[in-house]
C-alpha positions in Angstrom: -171.0 54.0 -106.7 -174.5 55.3 -105.9 -175.4 56.9 -102.6 -177.6 54.0 -101.6 -174.9 51.5 -102.3 -172.4 53.6 -100.3 -174.8 53.7 -97.3 -175.4 50.0 -97.6 -171.7 49.3 -97.6 -171.0 51.5 -94.6 -173.9 49.9 -92.6 -172.6 46.5 -93.5 -169.1 47.4 -92.2 -170.4 48.9 -89.0 -172.6 45.8 -88.4 -169.7 43.5 -89.1 -167.4 45.4 -86.7 -170.2 45.4 -84.0 -170.6 41.6 -84.3 -166.8 41.1 -84.0 -166.7 43.3 -80.9 -169.5 41.4 -79.3 -167.7 38.1 -80.1 -164.5 39.4 -78.6 -166.4 40.6 -75.6 -168.0 37.1 -75.1 -164.6 35.4 -75.5 -163.0 37.7 -73.0 -165.9 37.1 -70.6 -165.4 33.3 -71.0 -161.7 33.7 -70.3 -162.5 35.8 -67.2 -164.9 33.2 -65.9 -162.4 30.4 -66.8 -159.7 32.1 -64.8 -162.1 32.5 -61.9 -162.9 28.8 -62.0 -159.2 28.1 -62.1 -158.8 30.0 -58.8 -161.3 27.7 -57.0 -159.1 24.6 -56.3 -157.2 24.6 -53.0 -157.6 24.9 -49.3 -159.5 28.0 -48.0 -159.7 29.4 -44.5 -162.8 31.2 -43.3 -162.3 34.8 -42.7 -165.9 35.9 -42.0 -169.3 34.4 -42.0 -171.9 37.1 -42.2 -175.7 37.5 -42.4 -177.5 40.3 -44.2 -180.1 42.0 -42.0 -183.4 43.5 -43.1 -181.6 46.9 -43.7 -179.1 45.3 -46.0 -176.2 45.4 -43.6 -173.8 42.5 -43.2 -173.2 41.4 -39.6 -171.1 38.6 -38.0 -173.1 35.4 -37.8 -173.5 33.4 -34.7 -170.9 35.2 -32.6 -168.1 34.3 -35.0 -167.2 31.2 -37.0 -164.0 29.5 -38.2 -163.5 26.7 -40.7 -162.0 25.4 -43.9 -163.2 24.7 -47.4 -161.3 22.5 -49.8 -161.8 21.9 -53.6 -159.3 19.4 -55.0 -159.4 20.6 -58.6 -161.0 17.3 -59.8 -164.5 16.8 -58.3 -164.1 16.4 -54.6 -164.7 19.0 -51.9 -164.9 19.3 -48.1 -166.3 21.9 -45.7 -165.8 22.2 -42.0 -167.5 25.1 -40.1 -167.0 25.5 -36.4 -168.0 28.0 -33.7 -165.3 30.5 -32.9 -162.9 29.0 -30.3 -164.6 25.6 -30.7 -161.3 23.8 -29.9 -160.8 25.8 -26.6 -162.8 23.6 -24.2 -162.0 21.5 -21.2 -164.5 18.9 -22.3 -163.2 15.5 -23.0 -165.1 12.7 -24.5 -164.4 9.4 -26.3 -165.2 8.9 -30.0 -167.8 6.3 -31.1 -169.5 5.9 -27.8 -173.1 6.2 -26.6 -172.2 7.5 -23.2 -171.5 11.2 -23.5 -172.5 14.1 -21.3 -175.1 16.5 -22.3 -172.6 19.4 -22.2 -170.4 17.4 -24.7 -173.3 16.8 -27.0 -174.2 20.5 -27.0 -170.6 21.3 -27.7 -170.5 18.9 -30.7 -173.4 20.8 -32.3 -170.9 23.7 -32.9 -169.2 21.6 -35.6 -170.7 21.3 -39.1 -169.0 19.1 -41.6 -169.7 17.7 -45.0 -167.7 16.0 -47.8 -168.9 15.7 -51.3 -168.5 16.0 -55.0 -168.7 19.4 -56.8 -169.3 20.7 -60.3 -169.0 24.2 -61.5 -171.9 25.9 -63.4 -169.6 28.5 -64.8 -172.2 30.3 -66.9 -173.9 31.1 -63.6 -170.8 31.4 -61.3 -172.3 28.6 -59.1 -170.6 25.6 -57.6 -172.9 22.7 -56.9 -172.1 20.4 -54.0 -173.5 16.9 -53.9 -173.1 15.8 -50.3 -171.7 12.3 -49.8 -171.6 12.5 -46.0 -172.6 15.1 -43.5 -172.5 15.7 -39.8 -176.3 15.8 -40.0 -177.5 12.4 -41.3 -180.6 14.1 -42.8 -178.3 16.0 -45.2 -176.6 13.0 -46.8 -177.0 13.0 -50.6 -178.5 16.4 -50.8 -177.4 18.8 -53.6 -176.8 22.5 -52.7 -175.7 25.4 -54.8 -173.3 28.2 -53.8 -172.8 31.4 -55.8 -169.1 32.3 -55.9 -167.0 35.3 -56.9 -163.6 36.7 -56.1 -162.6 40.1 -54.7 -158.8 40.2 -55.0 -157.6 37.1 -53.2 -160.8 36.5 -51.3 -163.3 33.9 -52.3 -166.9 35.0 -51.6 -169.5 32.2 -51.3 -173.2 32.7 -50.9 -175.8 29.9 -50.6 -178.5 29.9 -53.3 -181.3 28.2 -51.3 -183.8 30.5 -49.7 -183.2 29.3 -46.1 -179.5 30.3 -46.2 -179.5 33.0 -48.9 -178.8 35.8 -46.4 -175.4 34.3 -45.5 -172.1 35.3 -47.0 -168.8 33.4 -46.3 -165.4 35.0 -47.1 -162.4 32.7 -47.6 -158.7 33.3 -48.0 -156.6 30.6 -49.7 -154.1 28.9 -47.5 -150.5 29.1 -48.8 
């Protein structure tokens, strides 16, 4: 075998192995993303809602929040965010009435709820929410995107849209 043919053969082998390694790497990446997507369904409890300041530091948002996030594993989801200690009030007011005190109305603004459908854009690690109903009537039907990742058993969710992109929500799965 000539020197040129030997070099050509060796280059072909190296190129073939490199392509195989890249394919295995892509398949492992797909498996990793698939396993992350598989972690999403369930009921999650909010551990922290934070906002990044101009220096890049994360700080508690709004004096502290609580809430739940649910993905049913099919296509349905629900989110309820509340101000910390929202339920600890002496205010009492009836449901479905137009006679409510100003203090009660102000208190109700501390609860943010929506229910919708979701789909996962796994190639981007984004979950897209299509809101079916919302505590703010102006938000009905809107589509929002949330970047998600996992750190151990913690789900990290960050809004994609500019007006909320500085927020980060950390969730722990309820057992």
